[in-house]
C-alpha positions in Angstrom: 38.7 14.9 51.0 39.8 18.5 51.2 41.3 20.0 54.3 39.3 23.0 55.5 41.1 26.4 55.1 43.9 24.8 52.9 43.3 27.5 50.2 43.6 30.2 52.9 46.8 28.7 54.2 48.3 28.6 50.7 47.4 32.2 50.1 48.9 33.3 53.4 52.1 31.4 52.5 52.4 33.2 49.2 51.8 36.5 51.0 54.5 35.8 53.6 57.0 34.7 51.0 56.6 38.0 49.0 56.7 40.1 52.2 60.1 38.8 53.1 61.7 39.4 49.6 63.6 42.6 49.0 61.6 45.2 47.0 62.8 46.3 43.5 61.2 49.7 43.4 62.8 52.2 41.2 62.7 55.8 42.4 61.6 57.0 38.9 61.4 60.8 39.0 64.6 61.1 41.0 66.5 58.3 39.2 66.2 57.9 35.5 65.6 54.3 34.4 68.2 52.4 32.3 66.5 51.9 29.0 67.4 49.2 26.5 69.4 50.5 23.5 66.6 50.1 21.0 63.9 51.7 23.1 61.0 53.2 21.1 60.2 56.6 22.7 59.4 59.3 20.2 60.3 60.0 16.6 63.1 62.5 16.0 63.3 64.4 12.7 66.6 65.2 11.0 65.2 68.0 8.9 68.2 68.4 6.5 67.7 64.9 5.1 63.9 65.4 4.5 63.1 65.8 0.8 59.4 66.1 1.4 58.8 62.8 -0.6 55.7 62.2 1.6 56.4 58.4 1.9 56.2 58.5 5.7 52.8 60.3 5.7 51.4 58.0 2.9 52.5 54.8 4.6 51.4 55.7 8.2 48.5 53.5 9.1 47.1 56.1 11.5 47.6 59.1 9.3 49.2 61.0 12.1 52.0 62.7 10.1 51.2 66.1 8.7 53.5 67.6 6.0 53.2 70.9 4.2 55.7 72.1 1.6 56.1 74.4 -1.4 58.2 74.3 -4.5 61.2 76.6 -4.9 63.1 77.3 -8.0 66.9 76.8 -7.8 69.0 78.8 -10.3 71.1 76.8 -12.8 74.4 75.6 -11.5 76.3 76.2 -14.7 75.8 78.9 -17.4 73.4 77.6 -20.0 71.9 75.1 -17.6 68.3 74.9 -16.7 66.7 75.9 -13.5 65.6 73.2 -11.1 62.7 73.1 -8.7 62.8 71.5 -5.3 60.4 70.9 -2.4 60.9 73.0 0.7 59.5 71.7 4.0 57.1 74.2 5.6 55.5 71.9 8.3 56.3 68.5 9.6 54.2 67.4 12.6 53.4 64.1 14.3 50.2 63.7 16.4 51.4 61.3 19.1 47.9 60.9 20.5 47.2 59.0 17.3 50.6 57.4 16.7 50.8 53.7 17.5 54.7 53.6 17.4 54.8 51.0 14.7 57.9 52.5 13.1 56.7 52.2 9.5 57.5 55.8 8.8 61.1 55.3 10.0 61.5 52.2 7.9 60.2 53.7 4.6 62.1 56.9 4.8 64.7 56.6 2.0 66.8 59.5 3.2 67.2 58.7 6.9 65.3 61.7 8.1 63.4 59.9 10.9 64.8 58.1 13.9 63.7 56.5 17.2 64.6 58.6 20.2 64.5 57.0 23.7 62.8 60.1 25.1 59.6 59.1 26.9 58.8 62.1 29.1 56.5 64.1 26.8 53.1 63.8 28.6 50.7 66.6 28.3 47.6 67.6 30.2 45.7 68.4 27.1 45.5 65.9 24.2 45.7 68.6 21.6 49.2 69.4 22.8 50.5 66.0 21.7 50.8 67.2 18.1 54.5 68.1 18.0 55.9 70.3 15.3 59.2 70.0 13.5 61.1 72.2 16.1 60.2 69.8 18.9 60.9 66.7 16.7 64.4 68.2 15.9 65.1 68.6 19.6 64.5 64.9 20.1 66.8 64.1 17.2 69.8 65.1 19.4 68.8 62.4 22.0 69.0 59.6 19.4 71.8 57.2 20.4 74.6 56.4 18.1 74.2 53.2 16.1 75.8 50.1 17.6 79.3 49.2 16.4 79.6 46.8 13.5 80.5 43.3 14.2 84.2 42.9 13.2 83.5 39.3 12.1 80.5 40.1 9.9 80.8 40.1 6.1 81.3 43.4 4.4 78.1 45.1 3.2 77.4 44.5 -0.5 77.4 48.3 -1.2 80.9 48.7 0.2 82.1 45.5 -1.5 80.8 46.7 -4.9 82.4 50.2 -4.4 85.7 48.6 -3.4 85.6 46.3 -6.4 85.0 49.2 -8.8 87.7 51.3 -7.1 90.2 48.3 -7.5 89.3 48.0 -11.2 89.8 51.7 -11.7 93.2 51.6 -9.9 94.3 48.6 -12.0 93.2 50.3 -15.2 95.1 53.4 -14.3 98.2 51.4 -13.4 98.0 49.5 -16.7 97.6 52.8 -18.6 100.6 54.3 -16.8 102.7 51.2 -17.5 101.8 51.5 -21.3 102.8 55.2 -21.3 106.2 54.6 -19.5 107.4 51.1 -20.7 111.1 52.3 -20.6 111.0 53.3 -16.9 109.9 49.9 -15.7 112.3 48.0 -18.0 115.3 50.2 -17.2 115.1 49.7 -13.4 
């Protein structure tokens, strides 16, 4: 048998419990929130690293990255050499009204030209103003936090280990060559 108004009494008990707890309201516009270190805000562009390979635009599932470029001829570095051509970035824009912040563009960039910035205050009153060009993306690049420090107990990255191994081999070969050239110096000491 159910007691009349028991549901109402339970509801009032919950209300009274929450009324007596201290509030946890953050005063947002006046006090900036403490964001986690890996916050996904907007995408920053480090223009110097961009080679206009178009991987980010091709892999974007929303097709919200717009890139325009032209080819430029670079004169030969040495006399008798041939001229080279390279892509020059004319336009790099991201339409944040379409972007779903998946990060695929950042992951596929082979030259580390795109980074997550924790900036999140970029609201606009007109949706057409959410397409940000490369100058705005470059401004956000300077808000990208430094990468976390490496774990001192972690194993050495394989690229560094391979480079160290080849450098050690080269140093050993040079030492052996020098010992062959000067056998009297080592024996006379």
